N, C-alpha and C positions, 0 to 999 in steps of 0.2 A: 283218782278212777270209784266212781261208785261203787259199795255191797255189792248192788245187782249184777254190776261186771262182775264179779270176785265170787259172789256164792254160787253153790250148785242148786237149782230149781228143777221140780217135777211139771214138765208138759203133758197136760193129760193127754190131749189129742195134735194139737199143733203147736209149734215152738213159735214164737215167744209168750205165749198165753198162757194165764193161769189154771183158766177156767177150759171145761169142754167147747169145743167150738167146731163148726165145721166150716169145710169152705164150696160154696156152690157158684156154678153161672149166674150173673145178675145180665142179660140181656139187655133190659131195661137200661141199661148203664152204657150200651155200646158193646160190637160184638168181639170176644172175648175176656171181658170186663167178670170180675171173678167181685164175692165178698165174703164176709166172716159172719154167721150166723152162731146164736146158742145154740147149745144142745140141752140146755136144762137151767132151771129158773137161777136170774142171778139177782139176789139181791142189792138193795142200793148201797154200796161205798166199796165195792167187794173190788180189790185191787184187778184186772184183768191182765195187763201186760206187764212184761217188764222186760228193761234195756240187757241187753248180754253183747257177748263176743261179736254175737250175728250182725252187730249193724258195724258198716263201716264207716267209717266219717271220711271224707279226703276234699282237701285244703280247694276249694276254689280255680286258685291256682294252679294246679294239679289237673283238675278236671277236663279240658282236653286230651293230654298226657295219657289219661284212663278209660278214657274214651277210646281212644287211637288202637288204647293196647287190647282194652279186653273186646273191643265188638266192632275193630277196624272202621269200615265206611258202611258198616249194616246201620242205615236210618233207621229200622222199626225197631233194631235192639234197644237203640239208643234213646228212641222214645220212652220206650217199656220203663227205662234204666231212671229217665228224669221223670216220666209221671206215678213213680210205684217210691222213689226217694222223697226227702223233706229237710228244711232247714230246720233249725231251731229256731222257737221267741227271742227276742231278748235278754229276757229275763225268766227262768220257769223256780217255781218252789216243788216241783218235784221230781221225788225220785229217778221218777218212768221216765223222766226229760232230762234228764243229764244237770242237777240245777247248776245255776251262774249264781254265787252270792256276792258279797264287799264290796268292793271296787271298779270290781266286772259286772255289774248286775244292767248296768244298763249299752253295754256295747252287743254290734250285732253279731249273729255267728258267721264264722267266715267260711265254715264245713257243709260240705249237702255229705247226710247219711243214705249211706245206700243199704238194704236189710233183704238181700236176693233169697236167703231162707229165710226168713223169720215171715209169717204170717200175718202179722201188724201192718206189711205196705201193701195188704188187701181191702184196709179196712175202709169205706167208701164216706164221702162228707154225706152232710146236714146239716140242715141250717137248724133242726130240730133235735139232735145227735141224744143218743142214750150213755155214752161214753167220754170221757174227757181223760186228763193228763193225768189225774189222782183213781182213775179206777168209771165204774157204773156211777152214771148221773141220777139215775133211776132203777125202781125194779127194772129185769128185763127175763122179759117170757121167753121160754124155749123155743125156738122157731124163729125169735127177730131177727133181724140182722143188726150187727153191732155197728154204729156208725158215729162218726165223732165230725167236729167243725174244724174246716181247714182253716179258716183264718186265725185259729189260734197260734199256726206256725209262722215262721219269719218269711219278710219276701222282700230281700235284698237286691240291689241293681245287680249284680253280675247274675244272680239267679234268673233275673227276669230274662236277661239276653241270653242264657244261654237257651231258654226254653223257648222263646220265640224264635234264634235260628233253628231249632228242631221243629217247628210248630207243636208245641207241648202247652197245654194250659196249666200256668202255673196253678199253686194251689188255692192264694188269692182269687184269682181268674174264676175257676171253681163254687169257690167261695158263694164269687157274685154273680154267679148264673151263666158266665158267661161259653158260650157253647164253640164246638171247634170250628161252624160256618163263620163265625162270627170274629173268634182269631183271626180266620183267614183273611176279611173284609177289612181289620185292623191293619194287618200288617203291609195290605195293597196302598191301605191310604198311608201309611209311613211312608214306602217308598216310592208312594209319588212325590209324598211332599220333599224326601229328601232329592229327587230328580230335577224338581221344580226350582230347589236349592241351590243345586247344581248348574242352572242354565241359566239363574236370574245370574249367580257369579261368575259364570264366563262371559254371561251380554255384559257386565260390566268391566269384564277385565278387557271385551274390546272394544269397550268405548273409549277405555283410560288411553290403548294402544294407539286409537284414531288422534286420541287431544295431541 
């Protein structure tokens, strides 16, 4: 457990941001989307967010049971849950991202991290972000949205599969600029390929039986 998880912190407006921020609607990202905005000047290098007990880490083997227990069959709530959570990168040197070191420095993260009471979940992606895992990447002006590069996070196969099951873009897909409509097309094409493969195998079985 890191110091950030045990120390008491002061959050001037919204946990777990260490600087004053406000949460505002950002309809340009889609219906119901919100973002985090600076309320005062933030200097480059300022630590912005801290990992606390608000972040719940769920092993991917338990994700199905977790969603069923907490959301039942409410697909929309599960989609929000997946969209607002994250997976850690293979290794991180930042305390804010729960560092991995030594022999485990190249292992993948087996956990999905959910922070439903932490405003960090509302930080949106940008290919030109002003924040990173260690803090502000440049001076940030009052009123600017705080953004990060989602490609920093992990993208293991189990995460890709559960996101695809619920038609949710992975953070890697968001970072790559994939849209919801493109995701739907990808899934349709994948389904058609599976269907064609099944038909091919079935046909081969019929021919073998005939011989």
